[in-house]
C-alpha positions in Angstrom: 0.1 0.3 0.0 1.5 3.2 -1.3 -1.5 5.8 -0.3 -4.8 6.1 1.0 -7.2 8.6 0.3 -10.4 9.3 2.1 -12.8 12.0 0.8 -16.6 12.7 1.3 -19.0 15.5 2.0 -20.0 16.2 6.0 -23.4 14.7 5.5 -22.0 11.5 4.1 -19.2 11.3 6.6 -21.1 12.0 9.5 -24.1 9.6 8.6 -22.8 6.8 6.9 -18.8 6.3 7.5 -17.0 6.6 10.6 -13.8 8.7 10.9 -11.0 6.6 9.9 -9.0 5.9 13.3 -5.1 6.4 13.3 -3.2 2.9 13.8 -2.7 4.0 17.4 -5.4 5.6 19.1 -6.8 6.0 22.7 -8.8 2.6 23.2 -11.4 4.4 25.4 -12.6 8.0 26.8 -11.2 6.8 30.3 -7.8 6.4 28.8 -8.1 10.0 27.6 -9.2 11.2 30.6 -6.8 9.5 32.9 -3.7 10.4 30.3 -4.6 13.9 30.2 -5.2 14.2 34.0 -1.6 12.6 34.3 -0.4 15.1 32.1 -1.5 18.0 34.1 -1.7 16.7 37.7 1.8 16.7 39.0 4.0 18.1 41.7 2.5 21.7 41.3 -0.8 20.6 42.6 0.7 18.6 45.6 3.2 20.8 47.0 3.5 24.1 45.0 -0.3 25.2 44.9 -0.6 25.2 48.9 2.4 27.0 49.4 1.6 29.9 46.6 -2.3 30.0 48.4 -0.3 30.6 51.8 2.2 33.2 50.4 -1.0 35.1 49.0 -3.1 34.6 52.4 -4.3 38.0 53.7 -4.2 38.4 57.4 -8.1 37.1 58.0 -7.6 34.3 55.2 -7.1 32.9 51.8 -10.5 32.9 50.0 -9.5 35.9 47.9 -6.9 34.2 46.3 -8.8 30.9 45.6 -11.6 33.0 43.8 -9.1 34.6 41.5 -7.2 31.5 40.7 -10.6 29.8 40.0 -11.7 32.9 37.4 -8.3 32.4 35.8 -9.1 28.6 35.0 -11.7 30.1 32.7 -10.0 33.4 31.5 -6.5 32.0 30.6 -6.1 27.8 31.3 -9.0 26.5 29.8 -9.1 28.5 26.7 -5.2 28.0 26.0 -6.1 24.0 26.7 -8.8 24.2 24.1 -6.1 25.4 21.5 -3.8 22.6 22.2 -6.7 20.1 21.9 -8.1 21.4 18.8 -4.9 21.7 16.7 -3.5 18.3 17.9 -6.8 16.5 17.0 -7.2 18.5 13.5 -3.6 18.8 12.3 -2.2 15.4 14.0 1.0 16.8 14.3 3.6 18.0 16.9 3.4 21.6 18.0 6.1 22.5 15.4 4.4 21.1 12.4 1.1 22.3 13.7 2.4 26.0 13.9 3.9 25.5 10.5 0.4 24.1 9.2 -1.6 26.8 10.7 0.4 29.8 10.0 2.9 29.0 7.3 6.6 28.2 6.9 8.0 31.1 8.4 6.5 30.7 11.6 7.8 27.4 12.6 9.9 29.4 15.4 6.6 29.9 17.2 5.8 26.3 17.9 9.5 25.7 18.3 9.7 28.3 21.0 6.7 26.2 22.8 8.4 22.8 22.3 11.7 24.3 23.7 10.5 26.1 26.6 8.8 22.8 27.8 11.6 20.6 26.9 13.9 22.7 29.1 11.5 22.7 31.9 11.4 18.8 31.8 15.3 18.8 32.1 15.1 20.2 35.7 11.6 19.0 36.5 13.2 15.5 36.3 15.6 16.5 38.8 12.9 17.5 41.5 11.1 14.2 40.7 14.5 12.1 41.2 14.2 14.1 44.9 10.9 12.5 45.0 12.3 9.1 44.5 14.7 9.5 46.8 12.4 10.6 49.8 10.4 7.8 49.2 13.4 5.4 49.8 14.3 7.7 52.6 11.4 8.0 54.8 11.0 4.1 54.4 14.4 3.8 55.7 13.9 6.2 58.7 10.4 4.8 59.3 12.1 0.9 59.5 15.3 1.8 61.4 14.6 4.9 63.4 12.1 8.0 63.5 11.5 10.8 61.1 13.0 14.2 61.8 11.5 15.6 64.8 12.5 19.3 63.9 13.1 21.6 61.1 17.1 21.8 61.4 17.2 18.2 61.6 15.3 17.6 58.3 17.1 20.7 56.8 20.5 18.7 57.3 19.0 15.5 55.8 17.8 17.5 52.7 21.2 19.6 52.4 23.2 15.8 52.8 21.4 14.7 50.1 20.7 17.5 47.5 24.0 19.7 48.0 26.5 17.0 49.4 26.4 13.8 47.5 25.9 12.2 44.6 22.2 11.1 45.0 20.5 13.8 43.1 22.3 12.5 39.8 21.4 8.8 40.2 17.9 9.7 40.9 17.8 12.3 38.0 18.5 9.5 35.8 16.5 7.3 37.3 13.3 9.3 37.1 14.2 9.9 33.5 14.2 6.1 32.8 11.1 5.4 34.7 9.4 8.0 32.5 10.9 7.2 29.3 10.3 3.8 29.3 6.4 4.5 29.3 6.6 6.3 26.1 9.1 3.9 23.7 6.0 1.9 23.1 3.8 5.0 21.8 0.4 6.1 23.0 -0.5 2.1 24.2 2.2 2.0 26.7 1.7 5.7 27.7 -2.1 4.7 28.4 -1.4 1.7 30.2 1.2 3.6 32.6 -1.3 6.5 33.4 -4.4 3.9 33.9 -2.2 2.7 37.0 -0.4 5.9 38.0 -3.3 8.1 38.0 -5.8 6.3 39.6 -3.5 5.3 42.4 -2.4 8.8 42.6 -6.0 10.1 43.2 -6.8 7.4 45.7 -3.6 8.3 47.7 -4.6 12.3 47.8 -8.2 11.1 48.7 -7.0 8.9 51.3 -4.7 11.6 52.8 -7.3 14.2 52.6 -9.9 12.4 54.7 -7.3 11.6 57.3 -6.2 15.1 57.5 -9.8 16.7 57.5 -10.7 14.1 60.6 -7.7 15.5 62.6 -8.2 17.5 65.9 -8.1 21.3 65.0 -8.0 20.3 61.3 -11.1 22.8 61.0 -8.9 25.8 61.9 -6.8 25.3 58.8 -10.0 24.8 56.7 -11.7 28.1 58.1 -8.6 30.2 57.3 -8.4 28.9 53.9 -11.9 30.0 53.0 -12.2 33.2 55.1 -12.2 36.2 52.7 -10.3 39.4 53.1 -11.0 42.1 50.6 -7.8 43.9 51.0 -6.3 41.3 49.4 -7.6 42.5 46.1 -5.4 45.6 46.3 -2.4 43.4 46.1 -1.2 43.1 42.3 1.0 40.0 43.3 -2.1 38.1 44.0 -3.3 38.7 41.0 0.0 37.4 39.2 0.2 34.5 41.3 -3.3 33.4 40.6 -2.9 33.5 36.9 0.8 31.6 36.7 -0.3 29.2 39.3 -3.5 28.0 37.5 -1.3 28.0 34.1 1.4 25.8 36.2 -1.4 23.8 37.5 -3.0 22.7 34.2 0.0 22.8 32.0 -1.7 25.5 30.0 0.4 26.8 26.9 3.3 24.0 27.4 2.0 22.0 24.6 1.9 18.7 26.3 -2.0 18.1 25.4 -1.3 18.7 21.6 0.6 15.0 21.2 -2.1 13.4 23.2 -4.9 15.1 21.1 -3.3 13.7 17.9 -4.6 10.3 19.1 -8.3 11.9 19.2 -10.7 11.5 16.8 -13.6 13.7 16.0 -15.8 11.9 18.3 -13.7 13.1 21.2 -15.1 16.5 22.4 -12.1 19.1 22.6 -14.4 21.8 24.0 -15.9 19.4 26.6 -12.2 17.8 27.3 -10.6 21.5 27.8 -13.3 22.4 30.3 -14.0 19.4 32.2 -10.2 18.1 32.7 -8.8 21.7 34.0 -11.5 21.8 36.4 -11.0 18.4 37.8 -7.0 19.2 38.0 -8.0 22.4 39.9 -10.3 20.3 42.2 -7.2 18.2 43.2 -5.4 21.2 43.8 -8.0 22.1 46.1 -7.9 18.8 47.8 -4.0 19.0 48.4 -4.4 22.5 49.8 -7.3 21.5 52.1 -4.9 18.2 53.2 -1.7 20.6 53.8 -3.6 23.5 55.7 -5.5 21.0 57.6 -2.4 18.9 58.5 -0.1 21.9 59.3 -2.7 23.4 61.8 -3.8 20.5 63.4 -0.1 19.5 64.1 1.4 22.6 65.2 -1.7 23.6 67.3 -1.1 20.1 69.1 2.9 20.6 69.4 3.5 24.0 69.4 0.4 25.6 71.1 2.2 29.2 71.3 2.4 29.5 67.8 -0.3 32.3 66.4 -2.2 31.6 63.0 0.2 33.9 61.8 3.0 32.1 62.5 1.4 28.5 61.2 0.9 30.2 57.9 4.4 31.5 57.8 5.7 27.9 58.1 3.6 27.1 54.7 4.7 30.0 53.0 8.6 28.8 53.5 10.0 27.8 50.0 13.6 26.8 51.2 16.0 25.9 48.7 14.6 26.0 45.2 11.2 26.1 46.5 11.0 22.9 48.4 11.0 23.8 52.3 7.4 22.6 52.7 7.7 19.5 50.7 11.1 18.1 51.5 11.7 19.6 55.1 8.6 20.4 57.0 6.3 17.3 55.7 8.6 14.7 57.2 8.4 16.7 60.4 4.9 17.2 60.5 3.9 13.6 60.0 6.5 12.7 62.5 4.2 14.0 65.0 1.5 11.0 64.3 3.7 8.2 65.4 3.2 5.1 63.3 0.5 6.0 61.0 2.6 9.3 60.3 5.6 7.4 58.9 3.1 5.5 56.7 1.4 8.8 55.7 4.8 10.1 54.9 5.9 7.5 52.5 2.2 7.7 50.9 2.7 11.5 50.0 6.1 11.1 48.6 4.8 8.0 46.5 2.0 10.2 45.4 4.1 13.1 44.4 6.5 10.4 42.5 3.4 9.1 40.7 2.4 12.6 40.0 5.8 13.7 38.7 6.3 10.5 36.5 2.7 11.0 34.8 3.6 14.6 33.8 7.2 13.9 32.7 5.8 11.1 30.3 3.6 13.9 28.7 7.0 15.9 28.5 8.9 13.2 26.7 5.7 12.6 24.4 6.0 15.9 23.3 9.5 15.8 22.2 9.5 12.2 20.7 6.4 13.0 18.5 8.3 16.3 17.4 11.2 14.1 16.3 9.0 11.6 15.0 7.2 14.4 12.8 10.7 15.1 11.3 11.3 11.6 10.3 13.1 10.1 13.4 11.4 6.5 14.2 10.2 6.6 17.9 12.5 3.6 18.9 15.3 6.2 18.0 13.8 9.5 18.9 12.7 8.3 22.6 16.4 7.5 23.5 17.8 10.6 22.0 15.1 12.8 24.2 16.2 10.6 27.2 20.1 11.3 26.7 19.2 14.8 26.1 17.3 15.5 29.1 19.7 13.7 31.4 22.8 15.7 29.9 20.7 19.1 29.9 19.5 18.3 33.4 22.9 17.3 34.8 23.8 21.0 35.8 20.7 21.2 37.9 21.1 17.9 39.4 24.9 19.1 40.4 24.4 22.5 41.2 21.2 23.7 43.1 21.6 27.5 42.2 21.6 26.3 38.7 18.1 24.6 39.0 16.8 27.6 40.9 17.8 29.6 37.8 16.2 27.5 35.2 13.0 27.2 37.4 12.9 31.1 37.6 13.6 31.8 33.9 11.6 29.1 32.0 8.9 29.0 34.6 7.3 32.5 33.5 8.3 31.7 29.9 5.3 30.0 29.5 3.3 33.3 29.3 5.2 33.9 26.2 4.0 30.3 24.9 0.5 31.3 25.6 0.9 34.5 23.4 2.2 31.6 20.7 -0.8 29.9 20.8 -3.1 33.0 20.8 -1.1 34.2 17.5 -1.8 30.8 15.8 -5.5 31.4 16.5 -5.5 35.0 15.0 -3.2 34.0 11.9 -5.1 31.0 11.1 -8.3 33.0 11.3 -10.5 33.7 14.1 -13.5 32.5 12.5 -12.1 29.7 10.5 -10.6 28.2 13.6 -13.9 28.1 15.5 -15.8 26.7 12.7 -13.4 24.6 10.7 -11.2 23.4 13.3 -13.6 22.8 16.3 -17.2 23.2 15.4 -17.5 21.7 12.2 -14.6 19.0 12.5 -16.0 17.6 16.0 -19.0 15.5 16.5 -21.5 15.4 19.6 -19.1 18.0 21.2 -20.2 21.5 23.0 -20.0 24.2 20.7 -17.3 26.7 20.7 -19.0 29.9 21.3 -18.1 33.7 20.4 -17.5 34.2 24.0 -14.7 32.1 24.1 -13.2 33.3 21.1 -13.0 36.7 22.7 -11.3 35.3 25.6 -8.7 33.9 23.5 -8.1 36.6 21.1 -8.5 39.5 23.1 -8.6 39.2 26.7 -6.0 36.6 27.1 -3.7 38.3 25.0 -4.2 41.6 27.2 -3.5 39.4 30.2 -0.3 38.0 29.1 1.3 41.4 28.3 0.0 43.0 31.5 1.3 40.2 33.9 4.7 40.2 31.9 5.0 44.0 32.1 3.8 43.9 35.8 6.4 41.0 36.6 9.4 42.9 34.8 8.5 46.3 36.6 7.7 44.7 39.9 11.4 42.6 39.7 13.2 45.6 38.6 11.6 47.7 41.3 12.1 45.2 44.1 15.7 44.5 43.3 17.3 48.0 42.2 18.6 48.1 45.7 19.7 44.7 46.3 23.5 43.6 46.9 25.7 43.5 43.7 24.9 39.9 42.0 21.3 40.5 42.9 20.2 43.7 41.5 17.9 43.7 38.1 20.9 44.5 35.8 23.5 42.1 37.3 23.8 38.2 35.9 22.6 36.5 38.7 20.8 33.5 39.5 17.2 35.0 39.8 17.7 38.6 37.9 16.0 40.3 35.3 19.0 40.6 32.9 19.7 37.0 33.2 16.0 36.1 32.5 16.0 38.4 29.3 19.2 37.4 28.1 18.5 33.4 28.1 14.8 34.5 26.5 16.5 36.4 23.8 19.3 33.8 23.0 16.7 31.2 22.7 14.6 33.2 20.4 17.4 34.2 18.1 18.6 30.9 17.7 14.9 29.4 16.7 14.6 32.7 14.4 17.9 31.6 12.8 17.2 27.8 12.5 13.7 28.9 10.8 15.2 31.1 8.2 17.7 28.5 7.5 15.3 25.8 7.0 13.2 28.0 5.2 15.8 28.5 2.3 17.0 25.0 2.3 13.8 23.4 2.2 14.1 19.9 4.2 11.8 17.3 3.1 9.6 17.9 5.7 8.9 21.2 4.7 8.6 20.4 0.9 5.5 18.5 1.7 2.6 20.2 -0.2 0.9 22.1 2.6 -2.0 23.4 0.6 -5.1 23.5 2.9 -7.4 21.6 0.7 -5.1 18.6 0.9 -5.8 18.1 4.6 -8.8 19.6 5.4 -11.4 22.1 4.5 -14.7 23.6 5.6 -17.1 20.9 4.4 -15.0 18.2 6.3 -13.0 16.6 3.1 -9.4 15.7 3.3 -7.1 13.4 1.9 -4.5 11.1 3.4 -1.6 11.7 1.2 1.4 10.8 3.8 2.0 9.3 7.0 1.6 12.3 9.1 -1.0 14.8 7.7 -4.0 13.2 9.7 -2.5 10.2 11.3 0.4 8.8 13.1 3.1 6.7 10.8 1.3 3.6 10.1 2.5 0.0 8.5 1.8 -1.4 5.2 -1.7 -3.4 5.9 -2.6 -1.5 8.7 -5.4 0.0 6.6 -7.5 -3.2 7.0 -7.8 -2.8 10.9 -7.3 1.2 11.4 -8.7 2.9 8.4 -11.5 1.0 6.9 -14.6 0.8 9.2 -16.9 -2.1 8.7 -19.7 0.1 7.5 -17.3 1.7 4.8 -17.5 1.0 1.0 -14.1 -0.3 0.3 -14.3 1.2 -3.2 -13.9 4.4 -1.3 -10.3 3.4 -0.3 -7.6 3.9 -3.0 -4.3 1.8 -3.0 
């Protein structure tokens, strides 16, 4: 078989013939839900969200932050994820190739920016995941042979001995990469199986620890503080920035991670529905984690340090520690140590939960990069090992030196706002009405309608949010560091300074623009492919499959019998 063509008008396609499925596709809607939840439910939900919520707590409580955080779910995260679901399902390509199909050959650098930023995040994310692996082992060891650390200095010493004075971070970094990469080599089938185990187990642990935490004595103090409003908090600009950035971090919005998974969806999988419900489920998980942490901290500290005020307890939750790890790797063992044998079990489960969450998210990172290489002609069996080796080598400095990890987290974490702008530009360049109708409403079946209100959010409100937050972030960073010691001022090259961020962003941008210009004139094989729109899709639902990539994942000869020809299809419609 050298060529498969499928064509038909929308009425005939909808009523008589089922959409041809790619050779590899999700086996069920449950598989999609768990895989997409595995992508977005990560360590950010479990340890980062409670800390950010505490840092934005007013004197009376945290409710104002929670409300603004929830609002940004609909004003930023869900619309950005909708774009990812839609272009992945429609173009069946990686972000780089999807941007090229939608915007043209001159805009490959936009998709490359999204992919590069997410890849660079995964390089140091795997280091933190390695820490989680180590703490599963360490808490089991301490529980079996002795006691968990009883005080913060003791726990701090354990963390520093591991993270800064040993080779354990390098070994655990490699182990985290191998564990996640192994699930990607087999394609969506292996990814689906891994997430069908990891994600339900993760959710069971979260729900179980939540139930335990809220039943503890004095846990209601933490819950009441979490849901008490203080209107003065609305006057703090940082609350708005943290609400938006944390929601994006929570849901993985604009990271491009959903695009690869969406390539395995058919038009019967509703992208509007998924882009609304899955982020909402993800935020629900974050709320459970916040309730668990606040309940546990308040309950434990009220019983063990009765002299602490409410403000003092919240200050402990706010502590970020080295590379924003304070509450997780330093305070959690101390807190659970106060609960005797049950505390030891819960501490192990907590870090096991973190590990599962990290693996399911890192799998999505690897799938993004592997699919990108696959779209450039590198088979998965070679591409995935390349991704594994590259991630290990680029992440190695972060594993060896915690200050480098701090720098990478500071630089690339906020670069996701620029990635969001790239997705918004894709919709604008492709055509707002065209995207709404052809890519989403006309192409999908039995899905919720993409309304004009959502389109206004995507092309008007979300860009204003991104520009405003970036401008405020830059001005605030410059203002707050102007009088710092040398090395920490905004114009110094330091670990977390403004000029360092801009330099790294501009360096990546110039590199991607240079490569884009180079390939535009050299015209490699993947760019010489005919990109005439009518060859792939048009308004009445017609498309042709001329090569292994326009609307499918690569297939083997003969696969048409099982994957592309439906039992109700007339074989005369399929050309060989």
